[in-house]
N, C-alpha and C positions, 0 to 999 in steps of 0.2 A: 503493501499501500504506499502510495506517495512516490513510487519509483518514475523517474523519467525515462521515456523510451523514445526511440525514432522508428516511425512506421511508413511503409508505402499502403495506400488505401487502394484496395483492387475492386470493391464493390460497395453498393447500400444493400443493408438487410432492409427487412420488410416494414420497419418504423423509420427507414430513413437514414438510418446511422451508418457512417463509415466503418468499413472492416477490413482490416489487416490483419497480420499474423506477428507473434512474438514468441520466440522460442516453441514453436509449433502449436501454439494457441491463438485463436482468434480473438482479436482484441475490438471492441465495439466502442466506436468514438463518434458521438453525437456532432453535427455541424463540421465532418470532415467529408470529402467528396472524392470518387474514384479518380484515380491517377495521381491525386496530391502525395506528396512527402511530407510528413510534419513530425513535430515532436509534441509528445503527449505526457501528461501525467496520471497514472493508474489510481482510480478512485475505488474500483472495486476489484477483487482478485477471488476466483472462483477455481476449484480443479480443472474445469474445462474451457474456462474462458475469463477475459479480463474486460473490464470497462475504464474508459481513460477519457480524460477531457484535454482536448486541444490547447497548446501553450506556445505553439509557433508553427505556421506554415511556411516550410521551407521551398515547396514548390505549388503553386496553385495550380488548379484545374481550370482548363478553358470555361467551363461552365459555371464557374463562380462568379456571383455579383453581389454588390454592395447591400447588404440589407438597409431595408427602408425605414426601419422602428428603431428607435433608440432604445427600446425595452428588450429587442430582440436579444435571444441568449440566456436572458433571467426569466423574463415572462414565457409560461408555458403553453400560451395559446398557439404560436406558430411553430412550424418545424423546418420549412423549405426556403425561408427568403434568402438564404446565401445561394438557391440553385436557380439557373435561368429557366423560364417558363417552358420552353420546349423540352428541356431535360426533366423537368417538373412532371411534365405529363407522361414522359417516356418511363420514368419511375414507376408511375401509378399504374400503368399498362402492363409494365413487367411484373409488377406486385401481384395483379389480378391473373396474369398467365401463370404465374410461379404457383400460387393457391390453387388454381385449377388442375396443374400437373399434380400437386401433393395429393390431390383427390383422386388420382387415376383418370383423370379424364384426357383422353389423347388426341380428341378433335381439333384439327386446327381452327383456332378461332377466328372467326370473320370479321375482323375489326371495322368498323366504320368511323367517320372522322369524330372528335370529341367535340362536344358541347362546351365552349368557353365563353366567359364574360369579362367583366372587368377583374384584371388581378389585384385593385385596390378600392376600398371604399364600398364594397359591395353587401357587407353583412348587415341585415336591418334589423336583427334582434340578438341581446347578448344579456348574460346575466353578470352583473357588476358584484364583485364581493366587498363585504365591508367585514374586517378586523379591527379590533382595539389593543393597542399596546399596553406595557404596563402603566402608563400614566392615563389610561383611560381615551387616549387620541385616536380617532378613526384612521385608518388606512382603507383607502378605495384602489380597486384594481383586479387584477386576475392572479390565479395562483401561478407559483413559481415552477420551474420544470422540476418534476419529482417531488413536489412537495404539496402539503395542505396550506402552506404560509402563502401570505399574499404578497406580490410586490406592487408598490403604489405606480400606478400609471397616469401619465399625463396628457397622452394623447394616444390614439390608436388608428393607423391608415388602413385597417382593414373593415372598420366600421363605416357605415354609410355617413357621407359627410355631415349631417345635422347630429350625430352621436359621436363622431371622432374625437372631439374636444369638450365632452362634457363633464369629464372627471374634475376639472378645476371649479366649475359651477358646485358640482355635488359636494366637493371637499368644502367649499364655504358654507354651505347649510350645515352640513355635518359638525363643523366645527364651533357652529353656532347654537346647536342643540342643547336645551338644558337637560333633558333627561339623557344620563350617560348609557353608552352600550344599547342604545334603544333598536338600532337598525341591523336587520341580519343580511340582507343583500338587497340589489336594486335591479329590476329587470327594466331593461330599456327596448323600448320598441320604436321604430320609424315608418310610420305611414303618412298621411298627410300632415300629421302633426306629431311632434315626439310625446309620447307615453311613457310614464314612469310607474312602475308597480312596485312600491315601498314595502318589503317585508318588516312590519312594525313589532318588536318583541315586547315592548311595554307599552302602556297606554298612552296614546297621543295626547300631549298637553296643549293648551290653548296657545301657549308661545311658541311650541314647536309647529304647531300647525299654520300660524301666521308667518312663520318663516319659510315653511315649503310655499305657502300660496305667494308669498311676494318674490320668490325665486321663480316660481310657475309663471306668473306676470311677466316677469323680466324676460324669460326665455322661451315662453308661448309653448310650456310643457302643459299636458294634462295629467292629473295624479290619481293614482290609485291606491288604497292604504290595504294591505293584505295582512290581517291579525290572526293568520292560521286558521280562521274560521269561515271569513267571507273576505271577498275583495269588493270593495266600494270606492266610488269616485268621491274627492273632496272639492273639486271645483268643476267649473262645467267640462261635460264629457261628450265626445263625440264617437260615436261606437266605432270598433276598429275592423277595418277592411282593407282588402288589396284586389288589384285588376287582374283578371284573367284574359286569355284571347277569348274571341266571339263575345267581346262586349260583357263578360261576365264579372260580376263584382261578388267576391266570397267575404261575408262578415265573418269574425270569429272573436273570441274573448281572450282575454290577457293570459289565460293559463293553457290555452290551445296551442298545439304544434302546427307551426307553419315552415315552409321551406326558408331559410334565412336570405337565400340568394335571389332577388326579384326577376333580375333579368334572365338567369339562369333558368330560373323554374318556368318562366314564360315558353323558354326555347324548348325545355325538357318536355313540356306539355305538348307542344307542336310536334316534335319528333315521335312521342307516342302515338298522337293521331295518324301520323304519317305511317309509322311502322305496322300499325294494326290494320291499316288499308280498310278503313270502315266504311261500311256499306249502307244504305237506308234500312235494309231488312235485317240487320245484324241485332242479336241480342247479346249484352255483355254484362259480364260478372266483374265487379271490381271489389276485391278483397283487400281490408284494411285501407278503407277508404278515405279515413278520415272526415275533413269538412267537405268534399267533393273536389278536391283539385284536379283529379282526372276525371272524376264522373260526370261532373256537368259538361264539360266540352264535349266527352263522348256522348253523351245523353242527347246533345245538339245535333249529332250526325246520324243517330241510329234508331232504331225501332224502340228499343227498351234497353233500360240498365237498372241492375240490382246493385247496391253498394253496401257492404258488411263492414261492421267497425265493432270494437270491444267495447268501447267507452261511450255511453248512453248519451252524454253531454254533447258529444261530436255527431251520433248518430241525429239527434235533435237539431244540431245547428245545420248539419248536411240537407236537412229536409228543409229547413227554413231558407237555405240559402236558393235551394232549387224553387221553392215558391217566389221569393222575392225576385228570380230572374226570370220567372214565366215558364220553367220547363218542368212539364208535367208527365214525362214518359219514364219517370225514374223512382223507384222506392229504395228507402235505407231501414236496415235492420241492426238491431245489436246482437252478436254473438261472440261469444269465446271461439275463435277459429283455432285454437290450439286443441279444444275438445270435439266431442262429436256432433256435428251439425248436419248429417247427411238426412234427416227426418224432418228439418224445416221445411215448410213449403216452398219458400223464396228458392231453394236448391234445385227444384224438380223444374224449372222453367225451359231448359233444354238451351244451353248456352253455346254460342259458337266462338266466342273469343273471351279470355279472362286476364285481368290485370292483378297481379301481385305488387303492393308497395308497404312492405311490413317493416318494422322497427328493426334495430341491429341483431335482435335475435333470430331474426328470418323467419321463414314460413314452411319449416320443415312437416309439422304436423298437419298443416292446413293443405299441403300438396299431396300429402297421403289420402286424405278425404277428397280434395279436388280430382285427383286422378279417376275416380269412380265416374265424374261428370263427362270426362274424355273430351274436353273442348280442344279443338283443332290446334287453336292459336293460344299462346301463354305469354304476356309481356311482363316481366319480372323488372321492377326498379328497386335496387339494393343500395344501402348506405352503409354497408360491411361486407367485402369482399371474401372473408373466410366463411360467413355463413352462406352467401352465395354461391360460392365453390360446392359447399356441402350439400345446399339445395338443388344445384343445378345436375350434381351426379345422381340425386334421386330423379329429377324428372326424365333425365336421359336413360334411366333404367326402366321408365315407365313407357319408351318409345317415342320421346321428344329428342330432336336435334336442335341445336345452336344455328339460327339462321342469320342474325345479327348480333353484334356486340358493340357497345361503345361506351367510353368515359364520358361523366358528364362532372366538369370542372364546379362543381357547386362549393366548394371550401379551399379557395386558392391560397397558396402559402402554406397549406397545412398537409399532413400526411393523409387526411380522412378521403374516402374515396366513394363518390356515387356512380353507380354502373348502370347501364340498362340492356338488357339480354331479351331477344324475342327466339321463343322457340315454337317449332312447328311439330306438331305429333305426325307420326309416319306410321302406316300399318302394312303389314306382310300381306 
């Protein structure tokens, strides 16, 4: 531990760390790139590998670029700001391919062009952490690399412009609060207005409420207080919504999941419609449908759509969104898609096309049941390539082949990967 070593980096691992070798053991170095010769300090030593921190780059890779954020390397939010955008996508594509290979998928992957948006100022929703030092002073920011401690953030070039420099204004408010250690975190959401959801750990005093309202008036914020039981506005409140293609407007609550990259989300939905080759007579099943992000645009082009989601509140919101947008050929249902849903009436419609958009845990159990419906076409949108590879192996064992696969650069500057895959069922 603490040993200084010199390394030649030959590849990136699945987490984006550089990998070299020292005394026949792999050494993982966060922030190092293939082709670089570096000096590094060992920070963790195991029998089979080492972890090290770069101390000097003797020879830099051509793909290295200067990180844009002053907090990069301390803040744990971004992983790849030091890697140029072309190699950034190449790394992500290789990561998906390697995970498929590890799952014994030998089919050549038919890669399509990646969906890309802005590399900076794209994230419209973020949870800003609040912690307190020994003096009770508030620290506002994001978690440090490999730690639950926060690093104080002054600005963030990944957040949308309206949120990028919000930290200074929040610090002013928290420094003036009379109730100590009263804030847990602050959720920031950028739509037409900036919305802040304040996790209030102690009762909001009149003084502190006045302070928040004054800051809100100055910065054009709308404020919601989350006391752990309910979320309520404390100033003029405009319901949250975002625009989709086909002139669709999706309303959502502050606690609902939405895709954080608005421009990429629009392109992703457009691509989904194109890959599905929707026809007026199609009947489509959308599992893990959420608020209707894919459901409503699909319904506008087809005979009918059924959307299913595990959370009743999101099912209700999806139904309201359909009604608000005048879309009357879709129905939404609540079901635990990881349990038996084969006897549900909605599953017996006879679907020709199916959409899967699960959370990181994937859709393995849902696919096992979905296979009984035998839809000819399955579109899978994944936010975790490991569970995507696992689920793809299952689909292929059930008679499906990959017709198209493409990256969606939803989370630029990070190692996180969104992927879209189109499967077609073949029968002998």
